[in-house]
Backbone atoms as SQL, in Angstrom:
CREATE TABLE atoms (id INTEGER PRIMARY KEY, chain TEXT, resi INTEGER, resn TEXT, atom TEXT, x REAL, y REAL, z REAL);
INSERT INTO atoms VALUES
  (1, 'A', 1, 'MET', 'N', -7.414, -21.526, -0.554),
  (2, 'A', 1, 'MET', 'CA', -7.129, -19.874, 0.195),
  (3, 'A', 1, 'MET', 'C', -5.776, -20.631, 1.490),
  (4, 'A', 2, 'ALA', 'N', -6.473, -19.136, 2.029),
  (5, 'A', 2, 'ALA', 'CA', -5.593, -19.228, 3.513),
  (6, 'A', 2, 'ALA', 'C', -6.351, -19.915, 4.084),
  (7, 'A', 3, 'ASP', 'N', -5.385, -20.164, 5.417),
  (8, 'A', 3, 'ASP', 'CA', -6.398, -20.572, 6.535),
  (9, 'A', 3, 'ASP', 'C', -6.759, -19.376, 7.993),
  (10, 'A', 4, 'TRP', 'N', -6.671, -18.037, 7.145),
  (11, 'A', 4, 'TRP', 'CA', -6.437, -16.904, 7.774),
  (12, 'A', 4, 'TRP', 'C', -7.389, -15.698, 7.166),
  (13, 'A', 5, 'PRO', 'N', -7.790, -15.228, 8.157),
  (14, 'A', 5, 'PRO', 'CA', -8.526, -14.145, 7.220),
  (15, 'A', 5, 'PRO', 'C', -8.203, -12.960, 6.603),
  (16, 'A', 6, 'TYR', 'N', -8.196, -13.061, 5.014),
  (17, 'A', 6, 'TYR', 'CA', -8.004, -12.320, 4.325),
  (18, 'A', 6, 'TYR', 'C', -8.279, -11.403, 3.438),
  (19, 'A', 7, 'ARG', 'N', -8.072, -10.715, 2.656),
  (20, 'A', 7, 'ARG', 'CA', -8.779, -9.994, 2.668),
  (21, 'A', 7, 'ARG', 'C', -8.180, -9.156, 0.613),
  (22, 'A', 8, 'TRP', 'N', -8.789, -9.179, -0.120),
  (23, 'A', 8, 'TRP', 'CA', -8.657, -9.907, -1.653),
  (24, 'A', 8, 'TRP', 'C', -9.212, -8.402, -2.408),
  (25, 'A', 9, 'VAL', 'N', -8.157, -7.444, -2.803),
  (26, 'A', 9, 'VAL', 'CA', -7.977, -6.175, -3.303),
  (27, 'A', 9, 'VAL', 'C', -8.079, -6.517, -4.959),
  (28, 'A', 10, 'ARG', 'N', -8.771, -6.278, -5.718),
  (29, 'A', 10, 'ARG', 'CA', -8.707, -6.602, -7.728),
  (30, 'A', 10, 'ARG', 'C', -8.049, -4.855, -8.339),
  (31, 'A', 11, 'TRP', 'N', -6.664, -5.465, -8.101),
  (32, 'A', 11, 'TRP', 'CA', -5.410, -3.938, -8.231),
  (33, 'A', 11, 'TRP', 'C', -4.500, -5.128, -9.803),
  (34, 'A', 12, 'PRO', 'N', -4.487, -4.827, -11.016),
  (35, 'A', 12, 'PRO', 'CA', -4.010, -5.464, -11.827),
  (36, 'A', 12, 'PRO', 'C', -1.996, -4.953, -12.740),
  (37, 'A', 13, 'ASP', 'N', -1.684, -5.896, -12.148),
  (38, 'A', 13, 'ASP', 'CA', -0.054, -5.311, -11.829),
  (39, 'A', 13, 'ASP', 'C', -0.046, -4.253, -12.858),
  (40, 'A', 14, 'PHE', 'N', 1.210, -3.880, -12.254),
  (41, 'A', 14, 'PHE', 'CA', 1.334, -2.745, -12.638),
  (42, 'A', 14, 'PHE', 'C', 0.795, -1.083, -12.925),
  (43, 'A', 15, 'ARG', 'N', -0.611, -1.378, -11.814),
  (44, 'A', 15, 'ARG', 'CA', -1.368, -0.394, -12.622),
  (45, 'A', 15, 'ARG', 'C', -2.613, -0.518, -10.967),
  (46, 'A', 16, 'LEU', 'N', -3.284, 0.442, -10.846),
  (47, 'A', 16, 'LEU', 'CA', -4.033, 1.791, -9.634),
  (48, 'A', 16, 'LEU', 'C', -4.647, 0.240, -9.208),
  (49, 'A', 17, 'PRO', 'N', -5.235, -0.016, -8.174),
  (50, 'A', 17, 'PRO', 'CA', -6.665, -0.875, -7.966),
  (51, 'A', 17, 'PRO', 'C', -7.762, -0.937, -8.114),
  (52, 'A', 18, 'ALA', 'N', -8.696, -1.396, -8.393),
  (53, 'A', 18, 'ALA', 'CA', -10.073, -1.598, -9.652),
  (54, 'A', 18, 'ALA', 'C', -10.907, -0.169, -8.799),
  (55, 'A', 19, 'SER', 'N', -10.421, -0.078, -7.666),
  (56, 'A', 19, 'SER', 'CA', -11.980, 0.474, -6.723),
  (57, 'A', 19, 'SER', 'C', -10.683, 1.312, -6.271),
  (58, 'A', 20, 'THR', 'N', -9.978, 2.896, -5.775),
  (59, 'A', 20, 'THR', 'CA', -9.259, 2.969, -5.404),
  (60, 'A', 20, 'THR', 'C', -9.611, 3.435, -3.841),
  (61, 'A', 21, 'GLU', 'N', -10.929, 3.642, -3.051),
  (62, 'A', 21, 'GLU', 'CA', -12.343, 3.070, -2.533),
  (63, 'A', 21, 'GLU', 'C', -12.185, 2.238, -1.432),
  (64, 'A', 22, 'ASP', 'N', -12.001, 0.845, -2.237),
  (65, 'A', 22, 'ASP', 'CA', -11.845, 0.083, -2.079),
  (66, 'A', 22, 'ASP', 'C', -10.532, -0.677, -1.205),
  (67, 'A', 23, 'ALA', 'N', -9.407, -0.416, -2.183),
  (68, 'A', 23, 'ALA', 'CA', -8.118, -0.084, -1.668),
  (69, 'A', 23, 'ALA', 'C', -7.865, 0.407, -0.545),
  (70, 'A', 24, 'VAL', 'N', -7.738, 1.913, 0.101),
  (71, 'A', 24, 'VAL', 'CA', -7.657, 2.660, 0.415),
  (72, 'A', 24, 'VAL', 'C', -8.508, 2.203, 2.769),
  (73, 'A', 25, 'ASP', 'N', -9.935, 1.424, 2.000),
  (74, 'A', 25, 'ASP', 'CA', -10.913, 0.311, 3.079),
  (75, 'A', 25, 'ASP', 'C', -9.917, -0.077, 3.429),
  (76, 'A', 26, 'ALA', 'N', -9.756, -1.472, 2.718),
  (77, 'A', 26, 'ALA', 'CA', -8.215, -2.506, 3.002),
  (78, 'A', 26, 'ALA', 'C', -7.355, -2.311, 4.015),
  (79, 'A', 27, 'LEU', 'N', -6.394, -1.113, 3.094),
  (80, 'A', 27, 'LEU', 'CA', -5.336, -0.412, 3.433),
  (81, 'A', 27, 'LEU', 'C', -5.702, 0.091, 4.882),
  (82, 'A', 28, 'ARG', 'N', -6.653, 0.586, 5.453),
  (83, 'A', 28, 'ARG', 'CA', -7.738, 1.306, 6.964),
  (84, 'A', 28, 'ARG', 'C', -7.119, 0.323, 7.542),
  (85, 'A', 29, 'GLU', 'N', -7.748, -1.154, 7.622),
  (86, 'A', 29, 'GLU', 'CA', -8.392, -1.614, 7.833),
  (87, 'A', 29, 'GLU', 'C', -7.354, -2.565, 8.470),
  (88, 'A', 30, 'ALA', 'N', -6.264, -3.093, 7.244),
  (89, 'A', 30, 'ALA', 'CA', -5.128, -3.672, 7.814),
  (90, 'A', 30, 'ALA', 'C', -3.778, -2.636, 8.388),
  (91, 'A', 31, 'HIS', 'N', -3.826, -0.886, 8.616),
  (92, 'A', 31, 'HIS', 'CA', -3.511, -0.613, 9.799),
  (93, 'A', 31, 'HIS', 'C', -3.846, -0.454, 11.103),
  (94, 'A', 32, 'THR', 'N', -4.671, -1.565, 11.001),
  (95, 'A', 32, 'THR', 'CA', -6.173, -0.725, 12.857),
  (96, 'A', 32, 'THR', 'C', -5.542, -2.191, 12.633),
  (97, 'A', 33, 'ARG', 'N', -5.672, -3.278, 12.351),
  (98, 'A', 33, 'ARG', 'CA', -5.429, -4.390, 12.679),
  (99, 'A', 33, 'ARG', 'C', -3.800, -5.175, 12.821),
  (100, 'A', 34, 'ALA', 'N', -2.744, -3.764, 12.235),
  (101, 'A', 34, 'ALA', 'CA', -1.389, -4.221, 12.424),
  (102, 'A', 34, 'ALA', 'C', -1.102, -4.075, 13.884),
  (103, 'A', 35, 'ALA', 'N', -2.075, -3.103, 14.367),
  (104, 'A', 35, 'ALA', 'CA', -1.361, -1.906, 16.051),
  (105, 'A', 35, 'ALA', 'C', -1.427, -3.927, 17.207),
  (106, 'A', 36, 'SER', 'N', -2.021, -5.105, 16.792),
  (107, 'A', 36, 'SER', 'CA', -2.436, -5.748, 18.116),
  (108, 'A', 36, 'SER', 'C', -2.296, -7.346, 16.964),
  (109, 'A', 37, 'GLU', 'N', -1.880, -7.701, 15.764),
  (110, 'A', 37, 'GLU', 'CA', -1.886, -8.935, 15.439),
  (111, 'A', 37, 'GLU', 'C', -0.608, -8.835, 14.174),
  (112, 'A', 38, 'ARG', 'N', -0.625, -10.317, 13.702),
  (113, 'A', 38, 'ARG', 'CA', 0.807, -9.537, 12.285),
  (114, 'A', 38, 'ARG', 'C', -1.123, -9.538, 11.233),
  (115, 'A', 39, 'VAL', 'N', 0.031, -8.645, 10.427),
  (116, 'A', 39, 'VAL', 'CA', -0.252, -8.448, 8.604),
  (117, 'A', 39, 'VAL', 'C', 0.374, -8.795, 7.997),
  (118, 'A', 40, 'GLU', 'N', 0.265, -8.891, 6.719),
  (119, 'A', 40, 'GLU', 'CA', 0.568, -9.438, 5.552),
  (120, 'A', 40, 'GLU', 'C', 0.473, -8.361, 4.471),
  (121, 'A', 41, 'ILE', 'N', 0.885, -8.209, 3.152),
  (122, 'A', 41, 'ILE', 'CA', 0.164, -7.450, 2.033),
  (123, 'A', 41, 'ILE', 'C', 0.821, -8.064, 1.443),
  (124, 'A', 42, 'ALA', 'N', 0.642, -8.679, 0.011),
  (125, 'A', 42, 'ALA', 'CA', 1.636, -9.601, -1.036),
  (126, 'A', 42, 'ALA', 'C', 0.757, -9.447, -1.809),
  (127, 'A', 43, 'CYS', 'N', 1.362, -9.470, -3.134),
  (128, 'A', 43, 'CYS', 'CA', 1.316, -9.091, -4.625),
  (129, 'A', 43, 'CYS', 'C', 2.300, -10.535, -5.177),
  (130, 'A', 44, 'GLY', 'N', 1.715, -10.605, -6.648),
  (131, 'A', 44, 'GLY', 'CA', 2.630, -11.428, -7.634),
  (132, 'A', 44, 'GLY', 'C', 3.537, -11.094, -7.351),
  (133, 'A', 45, 'GLY', 'N', 4.926, -10.169, -7.674),
  (134, 'A', 45, 'GLY', 'CA', 5.580, -9.860, -7.494),
  (135, 'A', 45, 'GLY', 'C', 6.083, -9.455, -6.048),
  (136, 'A', 46, 'GLY', 'N', 5.500, -8.706, -5.469),
  (137, 'A', 46, 'GLY', 'CA', 5.954, -8.542, -3.742),
  (138, 'A', 46, 'GLY', 'C', 6.648, -6.661, -3.971),
  (139, 'A', 47, 'ILE', 'N', 7.124, -6.642, -5.146),
  (140, 'A', 47, 'ILE', 'CA', 7.516, -5.573, -5.650),
  (141, 'A', 47, 'ILE', 'C', 6.913, -4.151, -5.711),
  (142, 'A', 48, 'GLY', 'N', 5.933, -4.227, -6.556),
  (143, 'A', 48, 'GLY', 'CA', 4.602, -3.083, -7.442),
  (144, 'A', 48, 'GLY', 'C', 3.806, -2.188, -6.665),
  (145, 'A', 49, 'ARG', 'N', 2.619, -3.247, -6.577),
  (146, 'A', 49, 'ARG', 'CA', 1.519, -3.247, -6.107),
  (147, 'A', 49, 'ARG', 'C', 2.135, -3.233, -4.147),
  (148, 'A', 50, 'THR', 'N', 2.480, -4.207, -4.011),
  (149, 'A', 50, 'THR', 'CA', 2.343, -3.826, -2.163),
  (150, 'A', 50, 'THR', 'C', 3.881, -2.566, -2.532),
  (151, 'A', 51, 'GLY', 'N', 4.637, -1.979, -2.927),
  (152, 'A', 51, 'GLY', 'CA', 5.334, -1.132, -2.135),
  (153, 'A', 51, 'GLY', 'C', 4.390, 0.211, -2.621),
  (154, 'A', 52, 'THR', 'N', 3.097, 0.400, -3.318),
  (155, 'A', 52, 'THR', 'CA', 2.573, 1.318, -3.238),
  (156, 'A', 52, 'THR', 'C', 1.770, 0.681, -2.072),
  (157, 'A', 53, 'ALA', 'N', 1.368, -0.451, -1.531),
  (158, 'A', 53, 'ALA', 'CA', 0.118, -0.051, -0.608),
  (159, 'A', 53, 'ALA', 'C', 1.466, 0.115, 0.638),
  (160, 'A', 54, 'LEU', 'N', 2.566, -0.186, 0.264),
  (161, 'A', 54, 'LEU', 'CA', 3.660, 0.259, 1.834),
  (162, 'A', 54, 'LEU', 'C', 4.151, 1.196, 1.671),
  (163, 'A', 55, 'GLY', 'N', 3.363, 2.503, 0.902),
  (164, 'A', 55, 'GLY', 'CA', 3.372, 3.500, 0.926),
  (165, 'A', 55, 'GLY', 'C', 2.232, 4.168, 1.394),
  (166, 'A', 56, 'VAL', 'N', 1.182, 3.701, 0.953),
  (167, 'A', 56, 'VAL', 'CA', -0.214, 4.779, 2.025),
  (168, 'A', 56, 'VAL', 'C', -0.151, 4.048, 3.493),
  (169, 'A', 57, 'LEU', 'N', 0.662, 2.748, 3.775),
  (170, 'A', 57, 'LEU', 'CA', 0.450, 2.679, 5.029),
  (171, 'A', 57, 'LEU', 'C', 1.594, 3.258, 5.394),
  (172, 'A', 58, 'ALA', 'N', 2.306, 3.620, 5.086),
  (173, 'A', 58, 'ALA', 'CA', 3.725, 4.605, 5.935),
  (174, 'A', 58, 'ALA', 'C', 3.310, 5.890, 5.852),
  (175, 'A', 59, 'VAL', 'N', 1.917, 6.410, 4.887),
  (176, 'A', 59, 'VAL', 'CA', 1.569, 7.988, 5.272),
  (177, 'A', 59, 'VAL', 'C', 1.480, 7.589, 6.984),
  (178, 'A', 60, 'MET', 'N', 0.358, 6.354, 6.096),
  (179, 'A', 60, 'MET', 'CA', -1.271, 6.319, 7.851),
  (180, 'A', 60, 'MET', 'C', -0.060, 5.894, 8.933),
  (181, 'A', 61, 'SER', 'N', 1.264, 6.440, 9.263),
  (182, 'A', 61, 'SER', 'CA', 1.625, 5.660, 10.362),
  (183, 'A', 61, 'SER', 'C', 2.421, 7.366, 10.707),
  (184, 'A', 62, 'GLY', 'N', 2.895, 7.938, 9.733),
  (185, 'A', 62, 'GLY', 'CA', 3.162, 9.176, 9.842),
  (186, 'A', 62, 'GLY', 'C', 4.254, 9.562, 8.659),
  (187, 'A', 63, 'VAL', 'N', 4.166, 8.833, 8.532),
  (188, 'A', 63, 'VAL', 'CA', 5.860, 9.508, 7.158),
  (189, 'A', 63, 'VAL', 'C', 4.778, 10.320, 6.022),
  (190, 'A', 64, 'PRO', 'N', 5.861, 11.081, 6.071),
  (191, 'A', 64, 'PRO', 'CA', 5.303, 12.523, 5.478),
  (192, 'A', 64, 'PRO', 'C', 5.447, 11.589, 3.770),
  (193, 'A', 65, 'ALA', 'N', 4.895, 12.536, 2.680),
  (194, 'A', 65, 'ALA', 'CA', 3.829, 11.579, 1.878),
  (195, 'A', 65, 'ALA', 'C', 4.805, 11.956, 0.285),
  (196, 'A', 66, 'ASP', 'N', 5.700, 13.079, 0.906),
  (197, 'A', 66, 'ASP', 'CA', 6.204, 13.179, -0.244),
  (198, 'A', 66, 'ASP', 'C', 7.715, 12.499, -0.346),
  (199, 'A', 67, 'THR', 'N', 7.513, 12.158, 1.363),
  (200, 'A', 67, 'THR', 'CA', 8.972, 11.195, 1.214),
  (201, 'A', 67, 'THR', 'C', 8.987, 8.688, 1.572),
  (202, 'A', 68, 'ALA', 'N', 7.110, 9.306, 1.488),
  (203, 'A', 68, 'ALA', 'CA', 6.602, 7.793, 1.113),
  (204, 'A', 68, 'ALA', 'C', 7.081, 6.331, 0.831),
  (205, 'A', 69, 'VAL', 'N', 7.973, 6.903, -0.435),
  (206, 'A', 69, 'VAL', 'CA', 8.301, 5.865, -1.472),
  (207, 'A', 69, 'VAL', 'C', 9.491, 5.933, -1.716),
  (208, 'A', 70, 'GLU', 'N', 10.614, 6.753, -1.221),
  (209, 'A', 70, 'GLU', 'CA', 12.037, 6.824, -0.862),
  (210, 'A', 70, 'GLU', 'C', 12.120, 6.529, 0.741),
  (211, 'A', 71, 'TRP', 'N', 11.082, 5.839, 1.664),
  (212, 'A', 71, 'TRP', 'CA', 10.670, 4.952, 2.411),
  (213, 'A', 71, 'TRP', 'C', 10.490, 3.684, 2.406),
  (214, 'A', 72, 'VAL', 'N', 9.469, 3.763, 1.744),
  (215, 'A', 72, 'VAL', 'CA', 9.520, 2.259, 0.979),
  (216, 'A', 72, 'VAL', 'C', 10.484, 1.200, 0.786),
  (217, 'A', 73, 'ARG', 'N', 11.246, 2.412, -0.165),
  (218, 'A', 73, 'ARG', 'CA', 12.145, 1.578, -0.777),
  (219, 'A', 73, 'ARG', 'C', 13.923, 1.757, -0.281),
  (220, 'A', 74, 'THR', 'N', 13.896, 2.544, 0.888),
  (221, 'A', 74, 'THR', 'CA', 15.142, 2.674, 1.703),
  (222, 'A', 74, 'THR', 'C', 14.727, 1.048, 3.213),
  (223, 'A', 75, 'ASN', 'N', 13.467, 0.594, 3.156),
  (224, 'A', 75, 'ASN', 'CA', 13.156, 0.551, 4.476),
  (225, 'A', 75, 'ASN', 'C', 12.703, -1.502, 4.089),
  (226, 'A', 76, 'TYR', 'N', 12.261, -1.384, 2.407),
  (227, 'A', 76, 'TYR', 'CA', 11.386, -3.034, 2.018),
  (228, 'A', 76, 'TYR', 'C', 12.822, -3.039, 1.068),
  (229, 'A', 77, 'HIS', 'N', 12.250, -2.602, -0.227),
  (230, 'A', 77, 'HIS', 'CA', 12.899, -3.086, -1.305),
  (231, 'A', 77, 'HIS', 'C', 13.380, -2.339, -2.207),
  (232, 'A', 78, 'PRO', 'N', 14.483, -1.879, -2.797),
  (233, 'A', 78, 'PRO', 'CA', 14.988, -0.674, -3.524),
  (234, 'A', 78, 'PRO', 'C', 14.271, -0.706, -5.207),
  (235, 'A', 79, 'ARG', 'N', 13.113, -1.108, -5.859),
  (236, 'A', 79, 'ARG', 'CA', 12.762, -0.810, -6.581),
  (237, 'A', 79, 'ARG', 'C', 11.066, -1.187, -6.256),
  (238, 'A', 80, 'ALA', 'N', 10.420, -1.040, -4.593),
  (239, 'A', 80, 'ALA', 'CA', 9.334, -0.691, -4.456),
  (240, 'A', 80, 'ALA', 'C', 8.539, 0.314, -5.400),
  (241, 'A', 81, 'VAL', 'N', 7.703, 0.298, -6.198),
  (242, 'A', 81, 'VAL', 'CA', 6.326, 1.516, -6.117),
  (243, 'A', 81, 'VAL', 'C', 6.825, 1.689, -8.144),
  (244, 'A', 82, 'GLU', 'N', 6.572, 0.715, -8.444),
  (245, 'A', 82, 'GLU', 'CA', 7.426, 0.203, -9.576),
  (246, 'A', 82, 'GLU', 'C', 6.860, 1.542, -11.099),
  (247, 'A', 83, 'THR', 'N', 5.944, 2.402, -11.678),
  (248, 'A', 83, 'THR', 'CA', 5.209, 3.351, -12.113),
  (249, 'A', 83, 'THR', 'C', 4.950, 4.628, -11.779),
  (250, 'A', 84, 'ARG', 'N', 5.355, 5.733, -12.374),
  (251, 'A', 84, 'ARG', 'CA', 5.544, 6.775, -12.003),
  (252, 'A', 84, 'ARG', 'C', 3.463, 7.463, -11.333),
  (253, 'A', 85, 'ARG', 'N', 2.669, 6.236, -12.315),
  (254, 'A', 85, 'ARG', 'CA', 1.701, 6.392, -12.177),
  (255, 'A', 85, 'ARG', 'C', 1.004, 5.528, -10.198),
  (256, 'A', 86, 'GLN', 'N', 2.429, 4.528, -9.840),
  (257, 'A', 86, 'GLN', 'CA', 1.329, 4.117, -8.649),
  (258, 'A', 86, 'GLN', 'C', 2.289, 5.512, -8.090),
  (259, 'A', 87, 'ARG', 'N', 2.981, 6.258, -7.772),
  (260, 'A', 87, 'ARG', 'CA', 3.669, 7.052, -7.083),
  (261, 'A', 87, 'ARG', 'C', 3.016, 8.890, -6.405),
  (262, 'A', 88, 'ALA', 'N', 2.055, 8.460, -7.921),
  (263, 'A', 88, 'ALA', 'CA', 1.307, 9.705, -7.610),
  (264, 'A', 88, 'ALA', 'C', -0.147, 9.282, -7.633),
  (265, 'A', 89, 'TRP', 'N', -0.393, 8.010, -6.748),
  (266, 'A', 89, 'TRP', 'CA', -1.741, 7.593, -6.755),
  (267, 'A', 89, 'TRP', 'C', -0.668, 7.732, -5.232),
  (268, 'A', 90, 'ILE', 'N', 0.190, 7.203, -4.474),
  (269, 'A', 90, 'ILE', 'CA', 0.243, 7.596, -3.251),
  (270, 'A', 90, 'ILE', 'C', 0.392, 8.719, -2.745),
  (271, 'A', 91, 'ALA', 'N', 0.108, 9.748, -3.759),
  (272, 'A', 91, 'ALA', 'CA', 0.647, 11.623, -3.027),
  (273, 'A', 91, 'ALA', 'C', -1.473, 11.625, -3.700),
  (274, 'A', 92, 'THR', 'N', -1.675, 11.374, -3.798),
  (275, 'A', 92, 'THR', 'CA', -4.066, 11.331, -3.640),
  (276, 'A', 92, 'THR', 'C', -4.206, 11.068, -2.984),
  (277, 'A', 93, 'VAL', 'N', -3.689, 9.188, -2.917),
  (278, 'A', 93, 'VAL', 'CA', -4.390, 9.060, -1.488),
  (279, 'A', 93, 'VAL', 'C', -3.763, 9.885, -0.180),
  (280, 'A', 94, 'ALA', 'N', -2.815, 9.714, -0.027),
  (281, 'A', 94, 'ALA', 'CA', -1.695, 10.549, 0.504),
  (282, 'A', 94, 'ALA', 'C', -3.024, 12.115, 0.945),
  (283, 'A', 95, 'SER', 'N', -3.791, 12.413, 0.126),
  (284, 'A', 95, 'SER', 'CA', -4.187, 14.242, 0.534),
  (285, 'A', 95, 'SER', 'C', -5.276, 14.013, 0.506),
  (286, 'A', 96, 'SER', 'N', -6.018, 12.557, 0.598),
  (287, 'A', 96, 'SER', 'CA', -7.707, 13.077, 0.962),
  (288, 'A', 96, 'SER', 'C', -7.555, 11.549, 2.213),
  (289, 'A', 97, 'LEU', 'N', -6.523, 11.746, 3.128),
  (290, 'A', 97, 'LEU', 'CA', -6.161, 11.096, 3.924),
  (291, 'A', 97, 'LEU', 'C', -6.283, 12.386, 5.354),
  (292, 'A', 98, 'SER', 'N', -5.828, 13.280, 4.798),
  (293, 'A', 98, 'SER', 'CA', -5.450, 14.772, 6.036),
  (294, 'A', 98, 'SER', 'C', -6.692, 15.064, 7.046);
């Protein structure tokens, strides 16, 4: 594994995290740490799960929830957030962050 601190979130390809609570907690930690250090978000393909995580991080950073997927696709990858369920998950998580 990596020679730096990391956190693994169980999140099957093309699906949602096994635990929303664990995933949101990890994303909150990443968001906080990113203020003072380099943080990486990654998955096997770098598009679906990574894009979904970036969508939640975008909302945490002030991007309106209804434009988070568009923001990630414009600023990261045009096919980011691959499934309807992933898009819906971003909206659900965003509503719980308020």
